[in-house]
Each structure stands twice: as C-alpha cells, then as structure tokens.
DRENNULUM-883404 format. One record per residue (C-alpha): residue in three letters; residue number from 1; x, z negated, y. Coordinates in nm, 4 decimals. Each point is the difference from the previous one (the first is absolute). Layout:
// DRENNULUM-883404
ATOM   r   k       xx       zz       yy
ATOM ala NUM        X        Z        Y
...
//
This chain:
// DRENNULUM-883404
ATOM   r   k       xx       zz       yy
ATOM met   1   6.5615  -6.9840   3.0501
ATOM ala   2  -0.1944   0.3251   0.0212
ATOM asp   3   0.1708   0.3239  -0.0944
ATOM ile   4   0.1049   0.2142   0.2942
ATOM asp   5  -0.1321   0.3561   0.0019
ATOM pro   6   0.2981   0.2322  -0.0609
ATOM val   7  -0.1596   0.2639   0.2244
ATOM leu   8  -0.2098  -0.0513   0.3123
ATOM thr   9  -0.2474   0.2626   0.1202
ATOM ala  10  -0.2031   0.0432   0.3160
ATOM val  11  -0.2033   0.2895   0.1420
ATOM arg  12  -0.0169   0.0621   0.3741
ATOM lys  13  -0.0828   0.3174   0.1923
ATOM gly  14   0.0053   0.2029  -0.3190
ATOM val  15   0.3453  -0.1252  -0.1043
ATOM leu  16   0.0605  -0.1901  -0.3214
ATOM thr  17   0.3026  -0.2220   0.0654
ATOM val  18   0.1712  -0.0935  -0.3255
ATOM thr  19   0.2587  -0.2777   0.0253
ATOM leu  20   0.2350  -0.0926  -0.2835
ATOM asn  21  -0.0271  -0.3782  -0.0040
ATOM arg  22   0.2800  -0.1645  -0.1955
ATOM pro  23   0.2218  -0.0795   0.3010
ATOM glu  24   0.1895  -0.2773  -0.1784
ATOM lys  25   0.1121   0.2610  -0.2569
ATOM leu  26   0.0555   0.2747   0.2594
ATOM asn  27  -0.3189   0.1654  -0.1280
ATOM ala  28   0.1647   0.0868  -0.3321
ATOM phe  29  -0.2277   0.1856  -0.2394
ATOM thr  30  -0.1741  -0.1749  -0.2871
ATOM glu  31  -0.2755   0.1276  -0.2243
ATOM gly  32  -0.2526  -0.1979   0.2025
ATOM leu  33   0.1172   0.1556   0.3251
ATOM his  34  -0.0200   0.3453  -0.1553
ATOM leu  35  -0.3560  -0.0550  -0.1196
ATOM ala  36  -0.1060  -0.1253   0.3418
ATOM leu  37   0.1601   0.3016   0.1678
ATOM arg  38  -0.1715   0.2339  -0.2438
ATOM ser  39  -0.3344  -0.1585   0.0853
ATOM ala  40   0.0666   0.0414   0.3732
ATOM phe  41   0.0824   0.3695  -0.0325
ATOM glu  42  -0.3015   0.0553  -0.2247
ATOM ala  43  -0.2151  -0.1445   0.2783
ATOM ala  44   0.1709   0.2320   0.2472
ATOM thr  45  -0.0892   0.2927  -0.2234
ATOM thr  46  -0.3656  -0.0838  -0.0530
ATOM glu  47  -0.1177  -0.1743   0.3183
ATOM asp  48  -0.1032   0.2345   0.2811
ATOM glu  49   0.0532  -0.2743   0.2586
ATOM ile  50   0.3744   0.0204  -0.0695
ATOM arg  51   0.1550   0.3038   0.1682
ATOM ala  52   0.3688  -0.0989   0.0028
ATOM val  53   0.2281  -0.2580  -0.1626
ATOM leu  54   0.2756  -0.2142   0.1510
ATOM leu  55   0.2433  -0.1532  -0.2505
ATOM thr  56   0.2397  -0.2785   0.1039
ATOM gly  57   0.1532  -0.3256  -0.1187
ATOM ala  58  -0.0419  -0.3643   0.0978
ATOM gly  59   0.2984  -0.2008   0.1200
ATOM arg  60   0.3543   0.1286   0.0433
ATOM ala  61  -0.0056   0.2864  -0.2525
ATOM phe  62  -0.2078   0.2974  -0.0968
ATOM ser  63   0.0916  -0.0307  -0.3687
ATOM ala  64   0.3130  -0.0847  -0.1976
ATOM gly  65  -0.1223   0.2141  -0.2904
ATOM gln  66  -0.0637  -0.1315  -0.3493
ATOM asp  67  -0.0068  -0.3785  -0.0439
ATOM leu  68   0.2970  -0.0398  -0.2343
ATOM ser  69  -0.1123  -0.3469  -0.1049
ATOM glu  70  -0.2445   0.1911  -0.2222
ATOM arg  71   0.2970   0.1787  -0.1585
ATOM asp  72   0.2196  -0.3013  -0.0881
ATOM met  73   0.1723   0.0633  -0.3352
ATOM arg  74   0.2551  -0.2818   0.0205
ATOM asn  75  -0.1741  -0.2136  -0.2613
ATOM gly  76  -0.0007   0.2644  -0.2693
ATOM gly  77  -0.3133   0.1829   0.1053
ATOM his  78  -0.0524   0.3614  -0.1034
ATOM ala  79   0.0865   0.2784   0.2417
ATOM pro  80  -0.3162   0.1103   0.1822
ATOM asp  81  -0.1414   0.3487  -0.0399
ATOM leu  82   0.0506   0.1100   0.3583
ATOM gly  83  -0.1439   0.3425  -0.0760
ATOM his  84  -0.3274  -0.1715  -0.0877
ATOM thr  85   0.0198  -0.1979   0.3260
ATOM leu  86   0.0380   0.3199   0.1982
ATOM glu  87  -0.2712   0.1835  -0.1916
ATOM thr  88  -0.2572  -0.2766   0.0401
ATOM leu  89   0.0841  -0.1540   0.3380
ATOM tyr  90   0.2369   0.1819   0.2357
ATOM asn  91  -0.0822   0.3628  -0.0744
ATOM pro  92  -0.3771  -0.0460   0.0396
ATOM leu  93   0.0607  -0.1667   0.3372
ATOM val  94   0.2170   0.2846   0.1292
ATOM arg  95  -0.2593   0.2515  -0.1205
ATOM gln  96  -0.2763  -0.1943   0.1760
ATOM ile  97   0.1901   0.0127   0.3284
ATOM arg  98   0.0839   0.3690  -0.0276
ATOM asp  99  -0.3447   0.1042  -0.1261
ATOM leu 100  -0.2075  -0.2074   0.2423
ATOM pro 101  -0.1936   0.2494   0.2173
ATOM lys 102   0.0568  -0.2202   0.3039
ATOM pro 103   0.3080  -0.0759   0.2122
ATOM val 104   0.2264  -0.2839  -0.1160
ATOM val 105   0.2204  -0.1632   0.2637
ATOM cys 106   0.2760  -0.2383  -0.1061
ATOM ala 107   0.1500  -0.2651   0.2280
ATOM val 108   0.3313  -0.1137  -0.1488
ATOM asn 109   0.0931  -0.3463   0.1218
ATOM gly 110   0.3384  -0.1217  -0.1202
ATOM val 111   0.1502   0.1012  -0.3314
ATOM ala 112  -0.1515   0.2723  -0.2189
ATOM ala 113   0.2003   0.0037  -0.3215
ATOM gly 114  -0.0272   0.1820  -0.3307
ATOM ala 115  -0.3572   0.0938  -0.0767
ATOM gly 116  -0.0970  -0.1563   0.3317
ATOM ala 117   0.2019   0.2631   0.1846
ATOM asn 118  -0.1365   0.2883  -0.2036
ATOM ile 119  -0.3615  -0.1103   0.0244
ATOM ala 120   0.0445  -0.0224   0.3771
ATOM ile 121   0.1343   0.3546   0.0311
ATOM ala 122  -0.2785   0.1280  -0.2262
ATOM cys 123  -0.2409  -0.0763   0.2852
ATOM asp 124  -0.0978   0.2710   0.2467
ATOM ile 125   0.1441  -0.1446   0.3216
ATOM val 126   0.2620  -0.2759  -0.0095
ATOM leu 127   0.0984  -0.2194   0.2934
ATOM ala 128   0.2680  -0.2653  -0.0367
ATOM gly 129   0.1107  -0.2907   0.2137
ATOM gln 130   0.3536   0.0041   0.1342
ATOM ser 131   0.1046  -0.2734  -0.2436
ATOM ala 132  -0.1327   0.1890  -0.3028
ATOM arg 133   0.2349   0.1210  -0.2724
ATOM phe 134  -0.0668   0.2439  -0.2833
ATOM ile 135   0.2044  -0.0787  -0.3109
ATOM gln 136   0.0117   0.1943  -0.3270
ATOM val 137   0.1078  -0.3039  -0.2013
ATOM phe 138  -0.0519   0.1566  -0.3424
ATOM ser 139   0.3688   0.0825  -0.0501
ATOM lys 140   0.0889  -0.3663   0.0503
ATOM ile 141  -0.1809  -0.0950  -0.3216
ATOM gly 142   0.0655   0.3105  -0.2092
ATOM leu 143  -0.3281   0.1821   0.0567
ATOM val 144  -0.1067   0.3371   0.1370
ATOM pro 145  -0.2126   0.0292   0.3136
ATOM asp 146  -0.3716   0.0033  -0.0764
ATOM ser 147  -0.3391  -0.0032   0.1718
ATOM gly 148   0.0592   0.3590   0.1048
ATOM gly 149   0.3362  -0.0671   0.1650
ATOM thr 150   0.1874   0.2819  -0.1714
ATOM trp 151  -0.2724   0.2451   0.1081
ATOM leu 152  -0.0598  -0.1283   0.3513
ATOM leu 153   0.3516  -0.0717   0.1233
ATOM pro 154   0.1564   0.3458  -0.0548
ATOM arg 155  -0.2983   0.1618   0.1686
ATOM leu 156   0.0179  -0.2327   0.2986
ATOM ile 157   0.3747  -0.0342   0.0584
ATOM gly 158   0.1708   0.2543  -0.2281
ATOM glu 159   0.1867  -0.0267  -0.3288
ATOM ala 160   0.3314  -0.1241   0.1381
ATOM arg 161  -0.1472  -0.2952   0.1856
ATOM ala 162  -0.2442  -0.0787  -0.2791
ATOM lys 163   0.2806  -0.0182  -0.2562
ATOM ala 164   0.2150  -0.2161   0.2256
ATOM leu 165  -0.2782  -0.2477   0.0754
ATOM thr 166  -0.1136  -0.0325  -0.3596
ATOM met 167   0.3463  -0.0187  -0.1575
ATOM thr 168   0.1513  -0.2463   0.2481
ATOM gly 169  -0.3049  -0.2117   0.0756
ATOM met 170   0.1153  -0.0266   0.3607
ATOM pro 171  -0.2648  -0.1248   0.2458
ATOM leu 172  -0.1326   0.2645   0.2363
ATOM pro 173  -0.0971  -0.1358   0.3435
ATOM ala 174  -0.3419   0.1011   0.1296
ATOM glu 175   0.1476   0.1841   0.2975
ATOM thr 176   0.2146   0.2151  -0.2281
ATOM ala 177  -0.2947   0.0580  -0.2341
ATOM ala 178  -0.1902   0.1388   0.2993
ATOM asp 179   0.2948   0.2125   0.1123
ATOM trp 180   0.0290   0.1467  -0.3513
ATOM gly 181  -0.3729   0.0776  -0.0220
ATOM met 182  -0.0698  -0.2476  -0.2792
ATOM ile 183  -0.2611  -0.1757   0.2138
ATOM trp 184  -0.1886   0.1007   0.3114
ATOM lys 185   0.1515  -0.2476   0.2433
ATOM cys 186   0.1633  -0.3353   0.0633
ATOM val 187  -0.1672  -0.2365   0.2482
ATOM pro 188   0.0715  -0.3496   0.1345
ATOM asp 189  -0.0860  -0.2700  -0.2526
ATOM asp 190  -0.2416  -0.1731   0.2333
ATOM thr 191  -0.2080   0.3132   0.0576
ATOM leu 192   0.0071   0.1394  -0.3550
ATOM leu 193  -0.3358  -0.1220  -0.1236
ATOM ala 194  -0.1813   0.0741   0.3255
ATOM glu 195   0.1382   0.3544   0.0160
ATOM ala 196  -0.0746   0.0655  -0.3669
ATOM thr 197  -0.3529  -0.1352   0.0423
ATOM asp 198  -0.0631   0.2175   0.3062
ATOM leu 199   0.1232   0.3031  -0.1934
ATOM ala 200  -0.2172  -0.0762  -0.3033
ATOM glu 201  -0.3059  -0.0540   0.2198
ATOM ser 202   0.0665   0.3281   0.1811
ATOM leu 203   0.0199   0.1842  -0.3323
ATOM ala 204  -0.3136  -0.1743  -0.1261
ATOM ser 205  -0.1960   0.1210   0.3029
ATOM gly 206   0.1293   0.3534  -0.0437
ATOM pro 207  -0.1143   0.2962  -0.2136
ATOM thr 208   0.0902  -0.1639  -0.3290
ATOM tyr 209  -0.1342   0.2858  -0.2106
ATOM gly 210   0.2514   0.2369   0.1563
ATOM leu 211   0.2707  -0.2672  -0.0126
ATOM ser 212  -0.0507  -0.0380  -0.3742
ATOM leu 213   0.0388   0.3761  -0.0481
ATOM thr 214   0.3148  -0.0048   0.2143
ATOM lys 215   0.1442  -0.2850  -0.2068
ATOM gly 216  -0.0477   0.1952  -0.3207
ATOM leu 217   0.1436   0.3220   0.1411
ATOM ile 218   0.3183  -0.1651   0.1232
ATOM gln 219   0.0520  -0.1997  -0.3182
ATOM asp 220  -0.0349   0.3140  -0.2123
ATOM ala 221   0.2110   0.2252   0.2219
ATOM ala 222   0.3419  -0.0872  -0.1452
ATOM asp 223  -0.1004   0.1356  -0.3396
ATOM gln 224  -0.1694   0.3161   0.1283
ATOM thr 225   0.1212   0.3436   0.0944
ATOM leu 226  -0.0803   0.1163   0.3524
ATOM asp 227  -0.2599   0.2432  -0.1348
ATOM ala 228  -0.1696  -0.2737  -0.2014
ATOM gln 229   0.0032  -0.2341   0.2986
ATOM leu 230  -0.1494   0.2660   0.2276
ATOM asp 231  -0.2786   0.0474  -0.2541
ATOM ala 232  -0.0580  -0.3758  -0.0169
ATOM glu 233  -0.0165  -0.0221   0.3805
ATOM arg 234  -0.2543   0.2823   0.0012
ATOM asp 235  -0.2196  -0.1691  -0.2593
ATOM leu 236   0.0092  -0.3459   0.1569
ATOM gln 237  -0.0443   0.1350   0.3528
ATOM arg 238  -0.3165   0.1676  -0.1232
ATOM arg 239  -0.1228  -0.3381  -0.1232
ATOM ala 240   0.1059  -0.1765   0.3204
ATOM gly 241  -0.1778   0.2620   0.2105
ATOM gln 242  -0.3250  -0.0752  -0.1810
ATOM ser 243   0.0233  -0.3746   0.0620
ATOM arg 244  -0.2093  -0.2055   0.2395
ATOM asp 245   0.3202  -0.1316   0.1542
ATOM tyr 246   0.1063   0.3503   0.1057
ATOM lys 247  -0.3394   0.0674   0.1550
ATOM glu 248   0.0153  -0.3327   0.1830
ATOM gly 249   0.3578   0.0599   0.1150
ATOM val 250  -0.0850   0.3378   0.1508
ATOM ser 251  -0.3196  -0.1301   0.1581
ATOM ala 252   0.1787  -0.2992   0.1518
ATOM phe 253   0.2736   0.2247   0.1400
ATOM leu 254  -0.2489   0.2373   0.1616
ATOM glu 255  -0.2103  -0.2865   0.1329
ATOM lys 256   0.3084  -0.1860   0.1306
ATOM arg 257  -0.0812  -0.3248  -0.1819
ATOM pro 258   0.1717  -0.2131  -0.2667
ATOM pro 259  -0.0838   0.1189  -0.3525
ATOM glu 260  -0.1843  -0.2208  -0.2476
ATOM phe 261   0.1367   0.0976  -0.3378
ATOM thr 262  -0.1679  -0.1063  -0.3259
ATOM gly 263   0.2579   0.1111  -0.2562
ATOM thr 264  -0.2334   0.2605  -0.1481
//
C-alpha cells in the first residue's frame, strides 16, 4: 500500500491551497507532516505564481495538534526533548506563516487543538465552520501552550480570556471565537471552503505588494510606540507609493476599469 501524502497542495488562480492530509488521525502533526508543510510554505515564498495561501484540513478536523503516539513513554522510553521539537519543527512553521510576504487564509474545519489551534490563529485571516472548536489542550497533559499561543492569544482576546482558555483547556466554539476577535468570522460548515477559497483568490488578485507591507505593519504594531509606528507607516507608504501596483490602482480608478495588479 502506497504511503499517503501528509500534505496536499494545489495552485489555482494564484492561490496555493495546502491541505493537512491525515484525516484518520485528525491531521495530528508528525515530523513528516511538518517537513511537507515547510516545503509548501517555501514554495509559497519563492514562486511568483503563488500570491496567497489557503491552509485547511482534510476530513472532520483541522488538526488535533501533536500526534501523541510519537510521544508514548509507557514502555520505559526516555522523555522527549520537547524544546528541540519546538525549535526544529513548530517554531519554524509559525515563523514561515508570519514572515511570508503574502496573505495566508486559514479555513478551520472541525477541531483545532493544541498546536493546531495556535498555528491556525497565526494565519492572517481565519474563517471557521460553525462546528469548529478551538482547544488549548496543553494543560490537560501538563504542558505550556506553544506554537506562539502565549504571544498570540493575549493580543487577540486579552490576558483574562487567554489565561482561562489555556489553564482550563475548555473548548471555544467558533462563533464565540469570532465574537471575541480571535478569528475573523464563523461561517456555515458547508460553505466554509468555498468562502475561504473565494477570499484567498480575491487577495491573490489584489495588490499583494501592499498587502505584504500591511501584514508586517499590523504584526509589528503591538510592540511599537505610536511614534515608531507612524514612522514605519511613513517609510512603507513611501515604498508602496513607488510600486507598480499603486500606479496601476490609480490608473484603473481614473479609467473606470478593473485593476490588473502584479504584486510589484
């Protein structure tokens, strides 16, 4: 029996769709899945054809987090070095998502638990189906939240809610996640992928050079003073104003026609 690819990729209309593909294991992370994801995001970084990324999961879950069958110590095995796991697998993935100079849309179908939840909310725009649940399961097995969770959650939903979610491990329904501002919005399960795809394609056809600058500005804002952020806006607006996309956007507006952006 041939091995099943842990990640599926397809490019259409400038969008790289990346699908976690271990549905029988709720798309739990293994080293092989990590390496395949890394390869997909490297392609998104280097290939001009790709102008946006859509990340989702196959089957009834987005991702249940780490595959704990790789962490079984019941037969006397040594405790794993989880710091090494984070340093070599999870942290590089989160950095790839945050550093990618292109929009990353995430469509959360079903459960997103542990690292699966935090990798989802590391994406730029997150949509979730009504049946989706975000679960910070780390406290249930004696661990701390990782994959950027302790950085992302307080910034998205505040310290009080972040502490409660991470310390109790209570599931957060998608609708509540949207109400709290943890994700962009909750949509019907049966329209999730179509709506996320339409959004990703719209972003891919847009002025992706300016979108990449916007992504960086917003991600950096929480750690900046107002004066520093005003300076950063000035500097990046200067760059955006010299882009071909800006020239095309103005020309299209004046000529009353749809713009044809190139991302440059």
